[in-house]
N, C-alpha and C positions, 0 to 999 in steps of 0.2 A: 106529124109535127114533133120535132125534137125539143127536149126540155133541158135547160141549164139551171142548176140550183147553185145559188151563191150564199155562202155562210161566213159570218164574221165571228161565230162562237159567242161567248158570253161577254165579250168586250165591245168596244166601238171601233169601227174602221171606216169612217165617213169617206175617206179618199177612195176606197174601193167601191163603195156604193155610188158615189158620184161618177167615177170613171166607167163603171159597168153600165150605167144608165146614160152615158153620153151618146150623142148621135152617132159618132164614129164607131164606138164599141158595139152599139146595137146593130149598126149596119154590118159589121164584121160577123156578128152572131147570126144575123138573118141570112147573110150570104152562105153560111155553113149549114143552114136549115134549122137553126134554133129560133123558134117562134114563141116559145113559152118560157118565161123567165120567172123563177121563184127567188125572192130575196129574203134572207134572214138577216135583219139589220142590227140585232142586239141592242146595246145601250146607246147607239149612235143618235145624232141629232138630225141626220138626213133620213127622211121618211118619204120616198117617192110616191106620188099619187098615180095609181094605175090609169086614171082618166087622162093623164098627160102623155100617155104612150100608146097611141092608137094602132101602131103597126106591130105590136107584140102583145101577147097575153101576159100580163104582169100580176103576180101575187106578192104581197109584202107582209111580213110579220116580224115582230121583235123576238119572241121566244115561244117555244112549244115544249111540252114534256119530253118529246122525242122528235128528232128530225130524221129518223131512220126511214120513214115512209117517203119523205122528200128526196132523200138520197137514192132510195130504191127506184123511184120513178124517173130520176134524172138520167140523161144520156151523158151529161158533162157536169162535173162538180167544180165550181170555182170557189176556193176557200182561202181564208187567211192561213198563215203558216203555223198555227198552234199544233203541237204534237197530237193532242186528242182529236182534233178535227181531221188532221191528215190521216191518222190511223183509222178513224171511223170510215172515212171516204175510201181509203185503200181496202179496208175490210169488206166494204160493200161491192168491191170489184168494178168500180166505175172509173172512167177516165177522169183524171184529176189535174187541174191547173191551180197551183198555189201562188197566191199573190203575197209577197213578203212586204211587211210594213217597214220601209227603210227609215222611218222616223223613230223607231224604237232604239233605245240605248242597249248596249250589251246584247246584240241581236242574235241569240242562239237559234232563232227560227231560220235565219239565212243558212247556217251550217246544216241544219236538218234538211231544208229544201234542196240545197246543193247536193247533198249525199243521196237523197232519194231520186233526184234527177240523174245523177251519175249512174245510179243503179237502174235507170230506165223505168222507174215506178210512177213518175209524175213529171210534169213540166212546171217550171216556176218563172215568175217575172216580178216586176214591181209595178206600182200604179202607172208610172209614166210609160212603161213598155207594154201595158196590158193589151191595148188595141192592136198593136203590131204583132204581139204574140198570138192573139185570136186569129189574125189574118193568116199567119204563117205556120201555125202549129200542125204537127203531124201526129195525131193520136194513135195511129197504127203502130208506132214505134214503142209504145208503152208495154211493159211487162207486168204481169200480175204480182202483187205482193202477197206472199203466203203467210197468213197470220198463225199464231199458236205455236211459235217456236221461240220460247223465252231466251234461250242462250244465244240464238242467232240475233234476236232483237237487241239484247244487251250489247253484243259485239257491235252491231250496227250503230247503236246510240253512242258507244264509246268512240267509234270512228267519226261519226257525224259531229261530235262535240270536241274532237281533237284529243281525246284521252288515250288513244292507241297509236 
């Protein structure tokens, strides 16, 4: 049984939680073999009840001291596009699907996600395209992100934010 871990970080991203627990998204996940879903819902107002999802094993929590164990046991990480969450997931060496919150103003997260996808480190989408992305994604195309190279990371961030 494969596990998908969904994280919204320290903020709220109710649209992501609602979309990933929709019947169509769950069907797409199950088709790909993901039967265990762990949701970190942060400060959001949407708190799915695991009893309402009999066809998947669902765990839900707001915050933990560390989500490293959740990332480690996941086969797929679905994350908001915050830089910290992206880097933690990439550092764990896991397949990463980033969901950009297109409702944010001055959305630097989109530039970061675009650049990391261009470099084949992750896939990204928005909430309206999440289910279709889950259906069509090819995780075998993703390349590892090698952490611990500050100069390369600084150059990457400059490119991602349009400073270079």
